[in-house]
C-alpha positions as a printed NumPy array, in Angstrom:
array([[  0.   ,   0.   ,   0.   ],
       [  1.385,   3.337,  -0.996],
       [ -0.753,   5.479,   1.273],
       [ -4.072,   7.198,   1.896],
       [ -5.475,   9.48 ,  -0.734],
       [ -8.507,  11.39 ,   0.552],
       [-11.124,   9.912,   2.825],
       [-11.026,   6.123,   2.809],
       [ -9.106,   6.086,  -0.465],
       [ -6.437,   3.325,  -0.517],
       [ -3.726,   3.087,  -3.22 ],
       [ -2.322,  -0.392,  -3.768],
       [  0.905,  -1.244,  -5.74 ],
       [  0.444,  -3.769,  -8.665],
       [  2.898,  -5.576, -10.879],
       [  2.719,  -2.983, -13.593],
       [  4.597,   0.046, -12.375],
       [  2.516,   2.184, -14.653],
       [ -0.677,   0.792, -13.271],
       [ -2.093,   1.176,  -9.797],
       [ -5.253,  -0.236,  -8.341],
       [ -7.243,   1.435,  -5.599],
       [ -9.994,   0.4  ,  -3.326],
       [-12.588,   3.042,  -2.467],
       [-15.305,   2.888,   0.131],
       [-17.598,   5.9  ,   0.316],
       [-20.294,   6.079,   2.976],
       [-22.417,   2.951,   2.832],
       [-21.496,   2.223,  -0.812],
       [-20.019,  -1.179,  -1.504],
       [-16.21 ,  -1.18 ,  -1.904],
       [-15.048,  -1.474,  -5.519],
       [-11.631,  -1.794,  -7.183],
       [-10.7  ,   0.593,  -9.947],
       [ -7.571,   1.093, -12.003],
       [ -5.762,   4.241, -13.009],
       [ -3.004,   4.666, -15.508],
       [ -0.422,   7.386, -15.75 ],
       [ -0.531,   9.54 , -18.794],
       [  2.447,  11.752, -18.59 ],
       [  2.295,  13.972, -15.56 ],
       [ -1.405,  13.452, -14.884],
       [ -3.467,  10.602, -13.581],
       [ -6.852,   9.668, -14.919],
       [ -9.367,   7.962, -12.635],
       [-12.672,   6.647, -13.862],
       [-15.329,   6.549, -11.085],
       [-19.076,   5.975, -11.156],
       [-20.937,   9.292, -11.179],
       [-22.794,   8.571,  -7.905],
       [-19.55 ,   7.801,  -6.136],
       [-17.893,  10.84 ,  -7.626],
       [-20.726,  13.041,  -6.285],
       [-20.345,  11.636,  -2.793],
       [-16.624,  12.104,  -2.862],
       [-17.004,  15.713,  -3.86 ],
       [-19.4  ,  16.52 ,  -0.973],
       [-18.051,  18.638,   1.834],
       [-18.295,  17.079,   5.319],
       [-21.175,  18.408,   7.541],
       [-20.143,  21.122,   9.97 ],
       [-22.272,  22.81 ,  12.689],
       [-22.669,  26.518,  11.834],
       [-20.494,  28.754,  13.969],
       [-23.455,  30.979,  14.918],
       [-25.413,  27.963,  16.123],
       [-22.492,  26.936,  18.308],
       [-22.245,  30.456,  19.729],
       [-25.996,  30.542,  20.405],
       [-25.825,  27.233,  22.247],
       [-22.975,  28.487,  24.406],
       [-24.913,  31.636,  25.246],
       [-28.008,  29.604,  26.183],
       [-25.978,  27.334,  28.443],
       [-24.404,  30.341,  30.152],
       [-27.829,  31.963,  30.657],
       [-29.261,  28.792,  32.165],
       [-26.317,  28.532,  34.523],
       [-26.613,  32.216,  35.455],
       [-30.225,  31.601,  36.531],
       [-29.872,  28.147,  38.021],
       [-26.765,  28.725,  40.122],
       [-28.015,  31.881,  41.923],
       [-31.438,  30.287,  42.469],
       [-29.813,  27.228,  43.918],
       [-27.562,  29.361,  46.122],
       [-30.373,  31.644,  47.316],
       [-32.614,  28.684,  48.108],
       [-29.805,  26.916,  49.931],
       [-28.753,  30.048,  51.824],
       [-32.372,  30.965,  52.572],
       [-32.988,  27.513,  53.981],
       [-29.894,  27.754,  56.145],
       [-30.872,  31.208,  57.445],
       [-34.414,  30.004,  58.176],
       [-33.121,  27.031,  60.172],
       [-30.865,  29.329,  62.194],
       [-33.835,  31.561,  63.15 ],
       [-36.48 ,  28.916,  63.807],
       [-36.14 ,  29.439,  67.604],
       [-37.31 ,  33.078,  67.221],
       [-40.274,  32.044,  65.09 ],
       [-41.114,  29.316,  67.575],
       [-41.083,  31.84 ,  70.416],
       [-43.47 ,  34.161,  68.501],
       [-45.817,  31.282,  67.697],
       [-45.843,  30.241,  71.364],
       [-46.366,  33.866,  72.451],
       [-49.478,  34.078,  70.283],
       [-50.676,  30.722,  71.548],
       [-50.513,  31.867,  75.185],
       [-51.64 ,  35.51 ,  74.898],
       [-53.876,  35.394,  71.84 ],
       [-51.839,  38.224,  70.266],
       [-48.647,  38.659,  68.336],
       [-45.905,  40.477,  70.29 ],
       [-46.065,  44.237,  69.943],
       [-42.257,  44.423,  69.807],
       [-39.385,  41.951,  70.096],
       [-38.879,  43.309,  73.622],
       [-42.357,  41.964,  74.424],
       [-41.286,  38.609,  73.073],
       [-38.101,  38.456,  75.133],
       [-39.944,  39.317,  78.347],
       [-41.992,  36.154,  77.982],
       [-39.563,  33.961,  76.035],
       [-35.908,  34.955,  76.564],
       [-34.757,  33.977,  73.075],
       [-31.586,  35.426,  71.532],
       [-32.288,  38.069,  68.842],
       [-29.202,  38.516,  66.614],
       [-28.468,  41.519,  64.445],
       [-30.234,  41.629,  61.117],
       [-33.608,  40.559,  62.53 ],
       [-36.582,  42.924,  62.334],
       [-40.207,  42.717,  63.463],
       [-43.32 ,  44.404,  62.083],
       [-46.665,  44.121,  63.889],
       [-49.707,  45.151,  61.865],
       [-52.279,  43.988,  64.4  ],
       [-53.771,  40.797,  63.027],
       [-50.642,  40.049,  61.008],
       [-46.917,  40.286,  61.6  ],
       [-43.632,  39.782,  59.763],
       [-40.274,  38.612,  61.059],
       [-37.607,  39.901,  58.664],
       [-34.228,  38.2  ,  58.496],
       [-31.27 ,  39.783,  56.703],
       [-28.512,  37.168,  56.544],
       [-26.765,  37.543,  53.215],
       [-30.203,  37.395,  51.631],
       [-33.595,  38.589,  52.808],
       [-36.238,  36.121,  53.963],
       [-39.242,  36.461,  56.244],
       [-41.74 ,  34.489,  58.25 ],
       [-45.271,  35.825,  57.87 ],
       [-47.869,  35.474,  60.641],
       [-51.539,  35.71 ,  59.706],
       [-53.199,  32.504,  60.964],
       [-54.166,  31.762,  57.352],
       [-52.787,  29.995,  54.318],
       [-50.135,  32.676,  53.814],
       [-48.458,  32.028,  57.147],
       [-45.004,  30.547,  56.804],
       [-41.567,  31.137,  55.309],
       [-41.154,  33.456,  52.342],
       [-38.188,  34.749,  50.394],
       [-37.607,  37.114,  47.503],
       [-35.287,  34.917,  45.431],
       [-35.073,  32.113,  47.942],
       [-37.458,  29.186,  47.887],
       [-37.551,  28.303,  51.57 ],
       [-39.12 ,  24.871,  51.812],
       [-39.318,  24.602,  55.593],
       [-42.707,  23.695,  57.11 ],
       [-44.948,  26.1  ,  58.993],
       [-44.017,  26.405,  62.666],
       [-46.634,  25.139,  65.134],
       [-47.014,  25.878,  68.868],
       [-45.226,  23.752,  71.434],
       [-47.341,  25.121,  74.311],
       [-51.03 ,  24.997,  75.139],
       [-53.15 ,  27.236,  72.892],
       [-55.814,  29.495,  74.417],
       [-59.072,  29.553,  72.452],
       [-62.55 ,  31.026,  72.69 ],
       [-63.291,  33.107,  75.764],
       [-59.908,  32.225,  77.277],
       [-58.177,  33.809,  74.283],
       [-60.307,  36.956,  74.595],
       [-59.495,  37.375,  78.278],
       [-55.804,  36.631,  77.682],
       [-55.673,  39.252,  74.929],
       [-57.416,  41.897,  77.046],
       [-54.999,  41.221,  79.892],
       [-52.09 ,  41.564,  77.482],
       [-53.475,  44.903,  76.242],
       [-53.629,  46.159,  79.819],
       [-50.024,  45.138,  80.41 ],
       [-48.896,  46.919,  77.248],
       [-50.837,  50.067,  78.118],
       [-48.98 ,  50.162,  81.417],
       [-45.578,  49.407,  79.852],
       [-45.674,  51.606,  76.76 ],
       [-46.082,  55.174,  77.969],
       [-44.969,  56.924,  74.795],
       [-48.125,  58.528,  73.38 ],
       [-48.136,  57.093,  69.862],
       [-47.601,  53.514,  71.006],
       [-49.929,  53.906,  73.978],
       [-52.792,  55.201,  71.831],
       [-52.24 ,  52.474,  69.276],
       [-52.503,  49.786,  71.963],
       [-55.584,  51.436,  73.457],
       [-57.157,  51.527,  69.997],
       [-56.546,  47.802,  69.553],
       [-58.219,  47.082,  72.894],
       [-61.185,  49.313,  72.002],
       [-61.546,  47.503,  68.665],
       [-61.65 ,  44.165,  70.46 ],
       [-64.282,  45.351,  72.934],
       [-66.321,  46.864,  70.095],
       [-66.262,  43.6  ,  68.144],
       [-67.466,  41.77 ,  71.262],
       [-70.34 ,  44.204,  71.771],
       [-69.105,  44.958,  75.287],
       [-70.188,  48.591,  75.278],
       [-69.907,  49.077,  79.037],
       [-66.243,  48.106,  78.981],
       [-65.687,  50.058,  75.778],
       [-67.159,  53.214,  77.252],
       [-64.989,  52.843,  80.362],
       [-61.918,  52.427,  78.162],
       [-62.79 ,  55.566,  76.167],
       [-63.205,  57.554,  79.372],
       [-59.859,  56.315,  80.684],
       [-58.181,  57.266,  77.408],
       [-59.853,  60.681,  77.349],
       [-58.527,  61.365,  80.817],
       [-54.953,  60.64 ,  79.702],
       [-55.288,  62.207,  76.233],
       [-58.007,  64.892,  76.369],
       [-57.279,  65.99 ,  72.786],
       [-57.532,  62.524,  71.266],
       [-60.434,  62.466,  68.805],
       [-61.176,  58.742,  69.177],
       [-61.477,  58.937,  72.967],
       [-63.693,  62.02 ,  72.746],
       [-65.966,  60.475,  70.135],
       [-66.178,  57.093,  71.845],
       [-66.95 ,  58.646,  75.231],
       [-70.173,  60.158,  73.912],
       [-71.006,  57.468,  71.367],
       [-71.134,  54.664,  73.947],
       [-72.366,  56.585,  76.981],
       [-75.588,  55.733,  78.762],
       [-78.57 ,  57.945,  77.991],
       [-78.58 ,  59.617,  81.4  ],
       [-74.988,  60.784,  80.862],
       [-75.24 ,  61.507,  77.125],
       [-75.748,  65.275,  77.452],
       [-72.682,  65.579,  79.657],
       [-70.457,  63.835,  77.156],
       [-71.946,  65.802,  74.254],
       [-70.931,  68.992,  75.994],
       [-67.441,  67.571,  76.454],
       [-67.235,  66.725,  72.743],
       [-68.465,  70.184,  71.747],
       [-66.001,  71.839,  74.114],
       [-63.185,  69.79 ,  72.594],
       [-64.119,  70.923,  69.077],
       [-64.113,  74.533,  70.234],
       [-60.806,  74.019,  72.002],
       [-59.227,  72.3  ,  68.97 ],
       [-61.038,  73.908,  66.032],
       [-60.765,  72.6  ,  62.511],
       [-62.877,  71.202,  59.703],
       [-62.154,  67.56 ,  60.537],
       [-62.919,  67.983,  64.245],
       [-66.223,  69.659,  63.387],
       [-66.96 ,  66.724,  61.101],
       [-66.666,  64.335,  64.078],
       [-69.262,  66.327,  65.986],
       [-71.5  ,  66.559,  62.925],
       [-71.208,  62.849,  62.223],
       [-72.257,  61.988,  65.758],
       [-75.237,  64.357,  65.505],
       [-76.393,  63.016,  62.162],
       [-76.18 ,  59.431,  63.452],
       [-78.523,  60.616,  66.192],
       [-80.898,  62.018,  63.561],
       [-80.237,  65.645,  64.557],
       [-79.592,  66.908,  61.04 ],
       [-80.047,  70.622,  61.612],
       [-77.419,  70.594,  64.346],
       [-75.135,  68.439,  62.199],
       [-75.364,  70.881,  59.275],
       [-74.648,  73.786,  61.617],
       [-71.536,  72.003,  62.889],
       [-70.323,  71.415,  59.332],
       [-70.886,  75.016,  58.346],
       [-68.995,  76.238,  61.39 ],
       [-66.139,  73.857,  60.668],
       [-65.989,  75.192,  57.092],
       [-64.702,  78.476,  58.471],
       [-61.329,  76.729,  58.823],
       [-59.032,  75.553,  56.024],
       [-59.072,  71.876,  55.196],
       [-56.038,  70.225,  56.789],
       [-54.989,  67.064,  58.604],
       [-55.36 ,  67.431,  62.375],
       [-54.817,  63.904,  63.715],
       [-52.075,  61.488,  62.781],
       [-54.327,  58.46 ,  63.331],
       [-57.367,  59.696,  61.401],
       [-58.983,  56.993,  59.303],
       [-59.528,  59.329,  56.32 ],
       [-57.483,  61.908,  54.462],
       [-58.869,  65.493,  54.719],
       [-60.329,  65.4  ,  51.185],
       [-62.466,  62.398,  52.15 ],
       [-63.962,  64.297,  55.111],
       [-64.823,  67.214,  52.806],
       [-66.278,  64.861,  50.186],
       [-68.514,  63.208,  52.776],
       [-69.616,  66.547,  54.279],
       [-70.508,  67.947,  50.833],
       [-72.411,  64.765,  49.972],
       [-74.38 ,  64.98 ,  53.218],
       [-75.196,  68.658,  52.605],
       [-76.508,  67.812,  49.124],
       [-78.622,  64.966,  50.484],
       [-80.093,  67.326,  53.088],
       [-80.882,  69.917,  50.403],
       [-78.594,  72.435,  52.093],
       [-76.811,  74.217,  49.198],
       [-75.382,  76.97 ,  51.374],
       [-73.685,  74.4  ,  53.606],
       [-72.399,  72.57 ,  50.532],
       [-70.904,  75.798,  49.184],
       [-69.306,  76.495,  52.572],
       [-67.698,  73.065,  52.466],
       [-66.46 ,  73.78 ,  48.937],
       [-64.919,  77.041,  50.11 ],
       [-62.975,  75.239,  52.854],
       [-62.143,  72.446,  50.431],
       [-60.728,  74.932,  47.934],
       [-57.984,  76.068,  50.318],
       [-56.37 ,  72.899,  51.7  ],
       [-53.233,  73.167,  53.8  ],
       [-50.485,  70.901,  55.062],
       [-49.525,  67.595,  53.493],
       [-52.745,  67.425,  51.49 ],
       [-52.57 ,  70.953,  50.096],
       [-53.397,  69.989,  46.509],
       [-56.792,  70.949,  45.033],
       [-59.479,  68.318,  44.627],
       [-60.894,  67.625,  41.161],
       [-64.187,  66.472,  42.723],
       [-64.975,  69.821,  44.307],
       [-66.625,  71.486,  41.23 ],
       [-69.242,  68.71 ,  41.12 ],
       [-70.636,  69.701,  44.523],
       [-70.311,  73.389,  43.738],
       [-72.322,  72.83 ,  40.54 ],
       [-74.994,  70.873,  42.453],
       [-75.311,  73.592,  45.111],
       [-75.464,  76.38 ,  42.55 ],
       [-78.18 ,  74.491,  40.678],
       [-80.295,  74.251,  43.838],
       [-79.83 ,  77.993,  44.364],
       [-80.963,  78.717,  40.797],
       [-77.594,  80.062,  39.634],
       [-77.67 ,  78.091,  36.393],
       [-74.872,  79.82 ,  34.486],
       [-72.455,  79.434,  37.388],
       [-73.519,  75.791,  37.694],
       [-72.786,  75.239,  33.982],
       [-69.305,  76.661,  34.419],
       [-68.618,  74.391,  37.414],
       [-69.91 ,  71.238,  35.729],
       [-67.785,  71.984,  32.666],
       [-64.669,  71.963,  34.869],
       [-65.422,  68.64 ,  36.504],
       [-66.38 ,  67.   ,  33.199],
       [-63.071,  68.106,  31.716],
       [-61.24 ,  66.7  ,  34.749],
       [-63.108,  63.402,  34.429],
       [-61.758,  62.923,  30.897],
       [-58.183,  63.099,  32.21 ],
       [-58.448,  60.946,  35.328],
       [-60.925,  58.957,  37.391],
       [-62.776,  60.903,  40.076],
       [-64.469,  59.904,  43.313],
       [-67.607,  61.757,  42.25 ],
       [-69.928,  59.813,  39.976],
       [-73.257,  60.374,  38.194],
       [-71.855,  63.502,  36.554],
       [-73.9  ,  62.958,  33.389],
       [-77.094,  63.046,  35.445],
       [-75.979,  66.22 ,  37.185],
       [-75.093,  67.775,  33.827],
       [-78.506,  66.886,  32.417],
       [-80.248,  68.41 ,  35.468],
       [-78.288,  71.641,  35.021],
       [-79.198,  71.779,  31.323],
       [-82.89 ,  71.588,  32.099],
       [-82.569,  73.887,  35.14 ],
       [-84.025,  71.339,  37.557],
       [-83.612,  72.98 ,  40.976],
       [-85.307,  70.039,  42.685],
       [-82.529,  67.675,  41.621],
       [-80.583,  66.157,  44.539],
       [-77.077,  65.219,  43.501],
       [-75.898,  61.741,  44.501],
       [-72.212,  61.056,  43.738],
       [-72.881,  57.315,  43.667],
       [-70.475,  54.991,  45.448],
       [-69.326,  57.688,  47.838],
       [-66.808,  55.524,  49.675],
       [-65.407,  53.627,  46.695],
       [-62.284,  55.764,  46.585],
       [-61.459,  55.997,  50.292],
       [-63.446,  53.396,  52.212],
       [-66.232,  53.611,  54.753],
       [-65.402,  55.662,  57.819],
       [-65.047,  53.563,  60.969],
       [-64.403,  54.606,  64.535],
       [-62.221,  51.553,  65.188],
       [-60.089,  49.309,  62.976],
       [-60.842,  45.574,  62.776],
       [-59.821,  43.599,  65.882],
       [-56.583,  41.661,  65.856],
       [-58.59 ,  38.451,  65.752],
       [-62.269,  37.64 ,  65.447],
       [-63.557,  35.992,  68.639],
       [-65.91 ,  33.095,  68.052],
       [-68.447,  34.616,  70.44 ],
       [-68.545,  38.046,  68.767],
       [-71.869,  39.796,  69.341],
       [-73.354,  42.648,  67.283],
       [-71.843,  45.936,  68.582],
       [-74.131,  48.051,  70.705],
       [-74.029,  51.834,  70.392],
       [-74.752,  52.569,  74.033],
       [-75.017,  50.438,  77.172],
       [-78.186,  50.263,  79.201],
       [-76.362,  50.547,  82.498],
       [-75.15 ,  53.77 ,  84.069],
       [-71.633,  55.186,  83.896]])
């Protein structure tokens, strides 16, 4: 054999020095023997056409771009998979390291019926070590334990399906922590929670925290329908914080009939001592719930002498919502002058909420219509309709109001529709931290004496 010539091409020496034979095998073709003969300086080879075509084909090669794309895809997969694996592994490790804290919180809730107000509360009852990088947020019925240990994970407390371990990038697959102590339930849980509120009220003397704890206790008593106890709690709070709106309102709202006039005078004196639109609204709201609409309208009109501003840091509404409700009530009571007074106060907001309201012209238009000032009403409705095209408003039924103005219907009573859709129904107390099984319908006032 003289050597290899091309792919699978074998040259074999024969007797005739001018003649060589070769054996060729191409692909799956059967091997055949052919002969070539030198003619001068060139060699002539006679091959079948099919074999010649196969020999001339270039070998298959993967395109360079396809190779590059595959490499990129592999790198991208690794870039996602490796961090996810690391975060999940690290999150699981961090969770295991902090299980004792979660266990202490779960046991705290089992014994007191409440989540700890602070981690200091927790350590008083369960002296567990709290390392750096651990934070606690109590939102009443829910709470979050935040853990910053290379990555951020949390354990959420809500007594529902969401309770358990959570992580941003980490998939923490540890089970939900369950109590290792006896769990108080029913009436025992209620009494344990009320006792815990009393302890916190005594321990936390700083005003913001103290009022927040008192509010939580009031909400629990309200949900239980225990108006006697609720009224006593409001009186105790009013004594400590005489300028607190919730204590002032609750003291008169839940007082016995024989003492009602006394507490009304106290509420009125507080409004005069701490004047403002929002404080006048509290008095007016109480009066209108009592069916004393003329007095309620008078209180609103007097409050409208003051600019609209936020007066209480724990108010359940923003100032614009109080003005919206007062203007709605004035329209319902067919009191256009009161509605215009509210609009005047509403038009000059101060403080954090000093921006103008786009809903205001709707009530001004309705009041002007009732007063027979049709042209002024048309101008006001044009403003609010233009504002509605740009953004959604709280005020609804503007087409009906526009139609009433067009026909000059002074008997039309404007109803803005779902009044509380944008800012929620006003409530004196927030929801309780848990719903007792024996909750009774709340009673406005007790039958017993103070």
